[in-house]
NUBA-61891 format. One record per residue (C-alpha): residue in one letter; y, x, z. Coordinates in nm, 2 decimals. Layout:
aa: a | north: Y | east: X | up: Z
...
This chain:
aa: m | north: -0.91 | east: 1.21 | up: 3.15
aa: t | north: -1.16 | east: 1.00 | up: 3.34
aa: s | north: -1.53 | east: 0.98 | up: 3.28
aa: l | north: -1.48 | east: 0.63 | up: 3.15
aa: n | north: -1.24 | east: 0.76 | up: 2.88
aa: k | north: -1.48 | east: 1.03 | up: 2.79
aa: l | north: -1.76 | east: 0.78 | up: 2.75
aa: q | north: -1.55 | east: 0.55 | up: 2.54
aa: i | north: -1.45 | east: 0.84 | up: 2.31
aa: l | north: -1.81 | east: 0.95 | up: 2.28
aa: l | north: -1.93 | east: 0.60 | up: 2.19
aa: r | north: -1.66 | east: 0.55 | up: 1.93
aa: d | north: -1.77 | east: 0.89 | up: 1.77
aa: l | north: -2.13 | east: 0.78 | up: 1.79
aa: f | north: -2.06 | east: 0.45 | up: 1.60
aa: q | north: -1.86 | east: 0.63 | up: 1.33
aa: f | north: -1.65 | east: 0.33 | up: 1.23
aa: d | north: -1.40 | east: 0.54 | up: 1.04
aa: l | north: -1.64 | east: 0.70 | up: 0.79
aa: s | north: -1.62 | east: 0.48 | up: 0.47
aa: d | north: -1.92 | east: 0.67 | up: 0.31
aa: l | north: -2.15 | east: 0.53 | up: 0.57
aa: d | north: -2.19 | east: 0.18 | up: 0.43
aa: f | north: -2.56 | east: 0.12 | up: 0.45
aa: g | north: -2.83 | east: 0.01 | up: 0.70
aa: i | north: -2.73 | east: 0.02 | up: 1.06
aa: y | north: -2.38 | east: 0.15 | up: 0.99
aa: r | north: -2.30 | east: -0.16 | up: 0.78
aa: l | north: -2.42 | east: -0.38 | up: 1.08
aa: l | north: -2.21 | east: -0.18 | up: 1.32
aa: r | north: -1.90 | east: -0.21 | up: 1.10
aa: l | north: -1.96 | east: -0.59 | up: 1.09
aa: k | north: -1.97 | east: -0.60 | up: 1.47
aa: k | north: -1.69 | east: -0.35 | up: 1.52
aa: d | north: -1.46 | east: -0.60 | up: 1.69
aa: e | north: -1.73 | east: -0.70 | up: 1.94
aa: i | north: -1.82 | east: -0.34 | up: 2.01
aa: e | north: -1.45 | east: -0.25 | up: 2.06
aa: a | north: -1.41 | east: -0.54 | up: 2.30
aa: f | north: -1.71 | east: -0.42 | up: 2.49
aa: l | north: -1.57 | east: -0.07 | up: 2.52
aa: t | north: -1.22 | east: -0.17 | up: 2.62
aa: e | north: -1.28 | east: -0.49 | up: 2.83
aa: q | north: -1.64 | east: -0.51 | up: 2.96
aa: l | north: -1.74 | east: -0.15 | up: 3.01
aa: p | north: -1.45 | east: -0.07 | up: 3.25
aa: q | north: -1.57 | east: -0.36 | up: 3.47
aa: v | north: -1.91 | east: -0.21 | up: 3.52
aa: k | north: -1.94 | east: -0.05 | up: 3.86
aa: h | north: -2.11 | east: 0.29 | up: 3.90
aa: r | north: -2.46 | east: 0.25 | up: 4.03
aa: g | north: -2.52 | east: 0.43 | up: 4.36
aa: s | north: -2.15 | east: 0.43 | up: 4.45
């Protein structure tokens, strides 16, 4: 498992999309933006080069 995969898993856990009881405040906004966040994690994040490499 690469460091990118670990970061993606960590961010998905952090956003907690799968918890239906979290339907208030910031969690509601994150759920509304789920598709955009997922696109960032799978498409844009892998394209970011490591700084200092």
